[in-house]
Phi, psi and omega in degrees: 000131181057035179296332183295340179247008187297310182298324175295316180295316180299319177304312180294317173308309181296315176302312178301311181301320174300318179295317182289316179300318179298320174299307182304320186296344183250000185277131182299334179268000172260118184284323181202151180229134179247101177209121192298340178264017176258138177304337178284349180287137182301331180250031185305312186296318182289317178299319179298324180287328187255341185234134179289337179210170179273000182089188179246007180256137180229137170244138178212148182250132182255156179292148175099008179058219187300313180305311180298319180292312182297321179299318184295301185298330184287346178265349182296136180249322181267312180283128180270148172276129180203153179273344181257110183262156174099082184216179172281341175261143181298134175226153182225150177217158176249099187302326185293337179246003176239267188296330184243020182297329183282349175278141176300155182302322180294323178293319179295319178299323175303327182252021174065029176266083179275172181287341176269004185274136172237149175244129186241124171260111187275130187268198181269356186296166176301119190298331174295331174289326177294314182295326179294319177299315180293322180301316177296310183296330179276343181075000000 
């Protein structure tokens, strides 16, 4: 369905995600950002050599652990909270209490799923609106 516009949509997803990841990477309440096309990513050189873009998925850790993460997502107005990521709309989830909730805390720590970690699937909205929503939510 809609394959004729797929490449255009993916291009927009990826452009938006890079802008959002760059914003998050400079925010004082964000402890780390995991996005392969950010220079701060440990495999940045490999990602740039192998991938034309970094995709639309961003993982980032906010200060304050679970409380900080929940405070952030509860203030979002544009970005929806969802366990299912990957849509034309921006969606966010808290892996420690959703997708990885069944893992013991030690196992989550081994794979960097902290209580402050959020996963964001960046959609097709006007990217400045997504960044504005995150700006308010992060405080």
